[in-house]
Biopython code that builds the backbone (N, CA, C, O; Angstrom):
import numpy as np
from Bio.PDB.StructureBuilder import StructureBuilder

atoms = [
    (1, "MET", "N", (171.878, 51.028, 92.321)),
    (1, "MET", "CA", (172.188, 50.055, 91.153)),
    (1, "MET", "C", (171.726, 49.930, 89.569)),
    (1, "MET", "O", (170.739, 49.725, 88.862)),
    (2, "LEU", "N", (172.885, 50.152, 89.528)),
    (2, "LEU", "CA", (172.395, 49.701, 87.835)),
    (2, "LEU", "C", (172.118, 48.248, 87.872)),
    (2, "LEU", "O", (172.549, 47.502, 88.751)),
    (3, "ARG", "N", (171.299, 47.842, 86.769)),
    (3, "ARG", "CA", (171.039, 46.866, 85.786)),
    (3, "ARG", "C", (172.785, 46.713, 84.481)),
    (3, "ARG", "O", (173.315, 47.621, 83.842)),
    (4, "PRO", "N", (173.135, 45.385, 84.549)),
    (4, "PRO", "CA", (174.192, 45.745, 83.580)),
    (4, "PRO", "C", (174.097, 45.753, 82.204)),
    (4, "PRO", "O", (175.075, 45.605, 81.471)),
    (5, "GLY", "N", (172.811, 45.941, 81.765)),
    (5, "GLY", "CA", (172.361, 46.732, 80.451)),
    (5, "GLY", "C", (172.510, 48.266, 80.557)),
    (5, "GLY", "O", (171.917, 48.873, 79.666)),
    (6, "ASN", "N", (172.959, 48.775, 81.162)),
    (6, "ASN", "CA", (172.769, 50.078, 81.242)),
    (6, "ASN", "C", (173.599, 50.954, 81.150)),
    (6, "ASN", "O", (173.493, 52.168, 80.975)),
    (7, "TRP", "N", (174.916, 49.928, 81.344)),
    (7, "TRP", "CA", (175.778, 50.299, 81.622)),
    (7, "TRP", "C", (176.737, 50.899, 79.859)),
    (7, "TRP", "O", (176.776, 50.370, 78.748)),
    (8, "VAL", "N", (177.368, 52.210, 80.419)),
    (8, "VAL", "CA", (177.944, 52.998, 79.291)),
    (8, "VAL", "C", (179.517, 53.156, 79.089)),
    (8, "VAL", "O", (180.220, 53.468, 80.051)),
    (9, "VAL", "N", (180.181, 52.888, 77.545)),
    (9, "VAL", "CA", (182.066, 52.375, 78.241)),
    (9, "VAL", "C", (182.503, 54.043, 77.706)),
    (9, "VAL", "O", (182.434, 54.602, 76.611)),
    (10, "VAL", "N", (183.027, 54.530, 79.227)),
    (10, "VAL", "CA", (183.396, 55.424, 78.727)),
    (10, "VAL", "C", (185.431, 55.919, 78.418)),
    (10, "VAL", "O", (185.880, 57.023, 78.111)),
    (11, "GLY", "N", (186.384, 54.288, 78.721)),
    (11, "GLY", "CA", (187.236, 54.631, 78.060)),
    (11, "GLY", "C", (187.633, 52.933, 78.206)),
    (11, "GLY", "O", (186.884, 51.958, 78.259)),
    (12, "VAL", "N", (188.673, 53.000, 78.235)),
    (12, "VAL", "CA", (189.360, 51.314, 77.899)),
    (12, "VAL", "C", (191.182, 51.465, 78.632)),
    (12, "VAL", "O", (192.091, 52.114, 78.114)),
    (13, "ALA", "N", (191.260, 50.715, 79.824)),
    (13, "ALA", "CA", (192.367, 50.729, 80.193)),
    (13, "ALA", "C", (193.274, 48.892, 79.721)),
    (13, "ALA", "O", (192.764, 47.771, 79.719)),
    (14, "ARG", "N", (194.320, 49.204, 79.479)),
    (14, "ARG", "CA", (195.129, 48.357, 78.663)),
    (14, "ARG", "C", (195.278, 46.855, 80.319)),
    (14, "ARG", "O", (196.197, 46.040, 80.238)),
    (15, "SER", "N", (194.517, 46.803, 81.272)),
    (15, "SER", "CA", (195.026, 45.763, 81.810)),
    (15, "SER", "C", (193.761, 46.085, 83.124)),
    (15, "SER", "O", (193.032, 47.073, 83.212)),
    (16, "GLU", "N", (193.813, 45.180, 83.813)),
    (16, "GLU", "CA", (192.747, 45.084, 85.448)),
    (16, "GLU", "C", (193.360, 45.883, 85.745)),
    (16, "GLU", "O", (192.575, 46.823, 85.615)),
    (17, "PRO", "N", (194.323, 46.323, 86.106)),
    (17, "PRO", "CA", (195.200, 47.024, 87.911)),
    (17, "PRO", "C", (195.007, 48.524, 87.183)),
    (17, "PRO", "O", (195.150, 49.469, 87.959)),
    (18, "GLU", "N", (194.698, 48.861, 85.780)),
    (18, "GLU", "CA", (194.783, 50.077, 85.485)),
    (18, "GLU", "C", (193.720, 50.589, 85.549)),
    (18, "GLU", "O", (193.569, 51.622, 86.201)),
    (19, "ALA", "N", (192.323, 49.770, 84.634)),
    (19, "ALA", "CA", (190.796, 49.657, 84.714)),
    (19, "ALA", "C", (190.291, 50.045, 86.783)),
    (19, "ALA", "O", (189.220, 50.544, 87.128)),
    (20, "GLU", "N", (191.391, 49.634, 87.718)),
    (20, "GLU", "CA", (190.814, 49.928, 88.826)),
    (20, "GLU", "C", (191.363, 50.954, 89.436)),
    (20, "GLU", "O", (191.161, 51.564, 90.487)),
    (21, "LEU", "N", (192.341, 51.036, 88.270)),
    (21, "LEU", "CA", (192.779, 52.803, 89.410)),
    (21, "LEU", "C", (192.222, 54.053, 88.912)),
    (21, "LEU", "O", (192.369, 55.145, 89.461)),
    (22, "LEU", "N", (191.277, 53.728, 87.344)),
    (22, "LEU", "CA", (190.210, 54.244, 86.864)),
    (22, "LEU", "C", (189.284, 54.694, 87.585)),
    (22, "LEU", "O", (188.865, 55.822, 87.845)),
    (23, "CYS", "N", (188.966, 53.458, 87.933)),
    (23, "CYS", "CA", (187.479, 53.156, 88.223)),
    (23, "CYS", "C", (187.747, 53.562, 90.015)),
    (23, "CYS", "O", (186.941, 53.204, 90.875)),
    (24, "SER", "N", (188.473, 54.016, 90.195)),
    (24, "SER", "CA", (189.137, 53.974, 91.809)),
    (24, "SER", "C", (188.975, 55.903, 91.559)),
    (24, "SER", "O", (188.274, 56.604, 92.288)),
    (25, "VAL", "N", (189.931, 56.514, 90.193)),
    (25, "VAL", "CA", (189.471, 58.303, 90.283)),
    (25, "VAL", "C", (188.186, 58.576, 90.276)),
    (25, "VAL", "O", (187.891, 59.604, 90.885)),
    (26, "LEU", "N", (186.873, 57.690, 89.533)),
    (26, "LEU", "CA", (185.746, 58.177, 89.447)),
    (26, "LEU", "C", (184.904, 57.581, 90.406)),
    (26, "LEU", "O", (183.897, 58.209, 90.734)),
    (27, "ARG", "N", (185.124, 56.509, 90.903)),
    (27, "ARG", "CA", (184.605, 56.500, 92.742)),
    (27, "ARG", "C", (184.976, 57.879, 93.702)),
    (27, "ARG", "O", (184.327, 58.743, 94.293)),
    (28, "GLY", "N", (186.007, 57.642, 93.549)),
    (28, "GLY", "CA", (186.157, 58.832, 94.559)),
    (28, "GLY", "C", (185.580, 60.612, 93.947)),
    (28, "GLY", "O", (185.810, 61.672, 94.529)),
    (29, "ALA", "N", (184.895, 60.443, 92.783)),
    (29, "ALA", "CA", (183.953, 61.794, 92.167)),
    (29, "ALA", "C", (182.294, 61.295, 92.652)),
    (29, "ALA", "O", (181.226, 61.902, 92.731)),
    (30, "GLY", "N", (182.727, 59.860, 92.918)),
    (30, "GLY", "CA", (181.144, 59.616, 93.328)),
    (30, "GLY", "C", (180.631, 59.300, 92.296)),
    (30, "GLY", "O", (179.402, 59.330, 92.345)),
    (31, "ILE", "N", (181.115, 58.963, 91.233)),
    (31, "ILE", "CA", (180.442, 58.132, 89.852)),
    (31, "ILE", "C", (181.009, 56.392, 90.530)),
    (31, "ILE", "O", (182.060, 55.882, 90.919)),
    (32, "GLU", "N", (179.489, 55.965, 90.340)),
    (32, "GLU", "CA", (179.686, 54.615, 90.299)),
    (32, "GLU", "C", (180.343, 53.778, 88.858)),
    (32, "GLU", "O", (179.854, 53.839, 87.729)),
    (33, "CYS", "N", (181.231, 53.220, 89.154)),
    (33, "CYS", "CA", (181.973, 52.284, 88.133)),
    (33, "CYS", "C", (181.914, 50.895, 87.910)),
    (33, "CYS", "O", (181.810, 50.320, 88.994)),
    (34, "LEU", "N", (181.941, 49.964, 86.773)),
    (34, "LEU", "CA", (182.518, 48.617, 86.767)),
    (34, "LEU", "C", (183.696, 48.721, 85.114)),
    (34, "LEU", "O", (183.586, 49.216, 83.992)),
    (35, "PRO", "N", (184.617, 48.027, 85.783)),
    (35, "PRO", "CA", (185.593, 47.403, 84.635)),
    (35, "PRO", "C", (184.824, 46.289, 84.281)),
    (35, "PRO", "O", (183.803, 45.893, 84.844)),
    (36, "ARG", "N", (185.638, 45.603, 82.878)),
    (36, "ARG", "CA", (185.226, 44.767, 81.915)),
    (36, "ARG", "C", (185.864, 44.046, 81.517)),
    (36, "ARG", "O", (186.568, 44.700, 80.748)),
    (37, "LEU", "N", (186.315, 42.591, 81.449)),
    (37, "LEU", "CA", (186.756, 42.653, 79.889)),
    (37, "LEU", "C", (186.611, 42.830, 79.196)),
    (37, "LEU", "O", (185.416, 42.642, 78.971)),
    (38, "THR", "N", (187.648, 43.548, 77.541)),
    (38, "THR", "CA", (187.196, 44.205, 77.021)),
    (38, "THR", "C", (186.332, 42.027, 75.793)),
    (38, "THR", "O", (186.093, 40.906, 76.242)),
    (39, "ASN", "N", (186.274, 42.351, 74.996)),
    (39, "ASN", "CA", (186.077, 41.023, 73.360)),
    (39, "ASN", "C", (187.187, 40.804, 73.106)),
    (39, "ASN", "O", (187.672, 39.672, 73.092)),
    (40, "SER", "N", (187.944, 42.110, 72.797)),
    (40, "SER", "CA", (189.374, 41.816, 72.495)),
    (40, "SER", "C", (190.316, 40.965, 72.799)),
    (40, "SER", "O", (190.997, 40.122, 72.215)),
    (41, "GLY", "N", (190.113, 41.664, 74.538)),
    (41, "GLY", "CA", (190.689, 41.045, 75.499)),
    (41, "GLY", "C", (190.819, 39.866, 75.983)),
    (41, "GLY", "O", (191.771, 39.383, 76.596)),
    (42, "ALA", "N", (189.102, 39.078, 75.474)),
    (42, "ALA", "CA", (189.494, 37.740, 76.000)),
    (42, "ALA", "C", (189.644, 37.029, 76.075)),
    (42, "ALA", "O", (188.667, 36.426, 75.629)),
    (43, "GLY", "N", (190.990, 35.773, 76.708)),
    (43, "GLY", "CA", (191.395, 35.112, 76.192)),
    (43, "GLY", "C", (193.287, 35.404, 76.132)),
    (43, "GLY", "O", (194.264, 34.691, 75.901)),
    (44, "ALA", "N", (193.074, 36.777, 76.463)),
    (44, "ALA", "CA", (195.463, 37.131, 76.480)),
    (44, "ALA", "C", (195.347, 37.081, 77.799)),
    (44, "ALA", "O", (195.649, 37.969, 78.597)),
    (45, "GLY", "N", (194.960, 36.160, 77.992)),
    (45, "GLY", "CA", (195.304, 36.053, 79.443)),
    (45, "GLY", "C", (195.198, 34.343, 79.455)),
    (45, "GLY", "O", (196.280, 34.131, 80.002)),
    (46, "ASP", "N", (194.838, 33.493, 79.308)),
    (46, "ASP", "CA", (194.354, 32.470, 79.346)),
    (46, "ASP", "C", (193.278, 32.109, 80.916)),
    (46, "ASP", "O", (193.519, 31.367, 81.868)),
    (47, "GLY", "N", (192.050, 33.014, 80.621)),
    (47, "GLY", "CA", (190.949, 33.092, 81.439)),
    (47, "GLY", "C", (191.597, 34.238, 82.651)),
    (47, "GLY", "O", (190.739, 34.623, 83.446)),
    (48, "LEU", "N", (192.630, 34.655, 82.805)),
    (48, "LEU", "CA", (193.247, 35.222, 84.074)),
    (48, "LEU", "C", (192.827, 36.467, 83.890)),
    (48, "LEU", "O", (193.568, 36.971, 83.046)),
    (49, "GLY", "N", (191.606, 37.613, 84.424)),
    (49, "GLY", "CA", (191.275, 38.577, 84.131)),
    (49, "GLY", "C", (191.943, 40.100, 84.044)),
    (49, "GLY", "O", (191.517, 41.165, 83.598)),
    (50, "THR", "N", (193.426, 39.631, 84.800)),
    (50, "THR", "CA", (194.477, 40.663, 84.947)),
    (50, "THR", "C", (195.182, 41.007, 83.584)),
    (50, "THR", "O", (196.237, 41.630, 83.464)),
    (51, "VAL", "N", (194.654, 40.654, 82.905)),
    (51, "VAL", "CA", (195.789, 40.607, 81.465)),
    (51, "VAL", "C", (194.570, 41.124, 80.445)),
    (51, "VAL", "O", (193.378, 40.902, 80.658)),
    (52, "GLY", "N", (195.084, 41.840, 79.320)),
    (52, "GLY", "CA", (193.916, 42.365, 78.576)),
    (52, "GLY", "C", (193.699, 43.653, 78.727)),
    (52, "GLY", "O", (194.035, 44.363, 79.675)),
    (53, "ALA", "N", (192.975, 44.015, 77.507)),
    (53, "ALA", "CA", (192.074, 45.668, 77.617)),
    (53, "ALA", "C", (190.508, 45.050, 78.794)),
    (53, "ALA", "O", (190.041, 43.921, 78.942)),
    (54, "HIS", "N", (190.084, 46.479, 79.453)),
    (54, "HIS", "CA", (189.199, 45.925, 80.141)),
    (54, "HIS", "C", (188.514, 47.856, 79.678)),
    (54, "HIS", "O", (189.003, 48.960, 79.440)),
    (55, "ASP", "N", (187.230, 47.253, 79.779)),
    (55, "ASP", "CA", (186.181, 48.600, 79.316)),
    (55, "ASP", "C", (185.627, 49.471, 80.556)),
    (55, "ASP", "O", (184.772, 48.740, 81.053)),
    (56, "ILE", "N", (185.675, 50.522, 81.217)),
    (56, "ILE", "CA", (185.459, 51.277, 82.151)),
    (56, "ILE", "C", (183.410, 51.710, 81.533)),
    (56, "ILE", "O", (182.821, 52.183, 80.562)),
    (57, "LEU", "N", (183.135, 51.184, 82.781)),
    (57, "LEU", "CA", (181.691, 50.992, 82.488)),
    (57, "LEU", "C", (181.167, 52.316, 83.656)),
    (57, "LEU", "O", (181.807, 52.487, 84.693)),
    (58, "VAL", "N", (180.050, 53.107, 83.344)),
    (58, "VAL", "CA", (179.646, 54.102, 84.002)),
    (58, "VAL", "C", (177.860, 53.873, 83.229)),
    (58, "VAL", "O", (177.524, 53.388, 82.148)),
    (59, "SER", "N", (176.912, 54.567, 84.541)),
    (59, "SER", "CA", (175.700, 54.886, 84.482)),
    (59, "SER", "C", (175.320, 56.222, 82.531)),
    (59, "SER", "O", (175.877, 57.278, 82.229)),
    (60, "PRO", "N", (174.896, 55.920, 82.234)),
    (60, "PRO", "CA", (174.356, 56.830, 81.048)),
    (60, "PRO", "C", (174.513, 58.612, 81.729)),
    (60, "PRO", "O", (175.210, 59.530, 81.297)),
    (61, "ALA", "N", (173.565, 58.585, 82.917)),
    (61, "ALA", "CA", (173.701, 59.979, 83.482)),
    (61, "ALA", "C", (175.600, 60.588, 84.258)),
    (61, "ALA", "O", (176.206, 61.597, 84.620)),
    (62, "ASP", "N", (175.683, 59.812, 84.179)),
    (62, "ASP", "CA", (177.197, 60.057, 84.890)),
    (62, "ASP", "C", (178.749, 59.774, 83.153)),
    (62, "ASP", "O", (179.971, 59.883, 83.057)),
    (63, "ALA", "N", (177.811, 59.472, 82.389)),
    (63, "ALA", "CA", (179.389, 59.267, 80.898)),
    (63, "ALA", "C", (180.230, 60.558, 81.145)),
    (63, "ALA", "O", (181.290, 60.621, 81.768)),
    (64, "GLN", "N", (179.690, 61.368, 80.659)),
    (64, "GLN", "CA", (180.410, 62.728, 80.216)),
    (64, "GLN", "C", (180.939, 63.006, 81.080)),
    (64, "GLN", "O", (182.097, 62.751, 80.752)),
    (65, "GLU", "N", (180.987, 63.576, 82.557)),
    (65, "GLU", "CA", (181.590, 63.525, 83.428)),
    (65, "GLU", "C", (182.318, 62.627, 83.824)),
    (65, "GLU", "O", (183.304, 62.948, 84.487)),
    (66, "ALA", "N", (182.126, 61.606, 83.618)),
    (66, "ALA", "CA", (183.100, 60.244, 83.936)),
    (66, "ALA", "C", (184.420, 60.613, 82.458)),
    (66, "ALA", "O", (185.647, 60.537, 82.532)),
    (67, "ARG", "N", (183.667, 60.952, 81.403)),
    (67, "ARG", "CA", (184.606, 60.835, 80.805)),
    (67, "ARG", "C", (185.739, 62.134, 80.444)),
    (67, "ARG", "O", (186.709, 61.879, 79.729)),
    (68, "ASP", "N", (185.500, 63.726, 81.073)),
    (68, "ASP", "CA", (186.036, 64.713, 81.462)),
    (68, "ASP", "C", (186.860, 64.234, 82.415)),
    (68, "ASP", "O", (188.008, 64.341, 81.985)),
    (69, "LEU", "N", (186.850, 63.636, 83.776)),
    (69, "LEU", "CA", (187.371, 63.382, 83.908)),
    (69, "LEU", "C", (188.619, 62.197, 83.724)),
    (69, "LEU", "O", (189.752, 62.676, 83.756)),
    (70, "LEU", "N", (188.567, 61.348, 83.617)),
    (70, "LEU", "CA", (189.388, 60.249, 83.052)),
    (70, "LEU", "C", (190.651, 61.266, 81.628)),
    (70, "LEU", "O", (191.792, 60.863, 81.402)),
    (71, "ARG", "N", (190.186, 62.210, 81.094)),
    (71, "ARG", "CA", (190.352, 62.689, 80.327)),
    (71, "ARG", "C", (191.875, 63.584, 80.865)),
    (71, "ARG", "O", (192.437, 64.362, 80.095)),
]
sb = StructureBuilder()
sb.init_structure("model")
sb.init_model(0)
sb.init_chain("A")
sb.init_seg("    ")
for serial, (resi, resn, name, xyz) in enumerate(atoms, 1):
    if name == "N":
        sb.init_residue(resn, " ", resi, " ")
    sb.init_atom(name, np.array(xyz, "f"), 0.0, 1.0, " ", f" {name:<3s}", serial, name[0])
structure = sb.get_structure()
């Protein structure tokens, strides 16, 4: 299990459903993933996490493979 400070951003999704879809692709490849509302997306839906941009976070060790998969 990764500690919160150990995650790195490998991509940005336009919404929570898109972020979950991208994380599903990564998880299918064995990469642990966490979607997180970006600072720029915060407040876009008045507290609803489904609206606004989401960062795609993975461990530093998986970052390059994750970026390659998301291309």
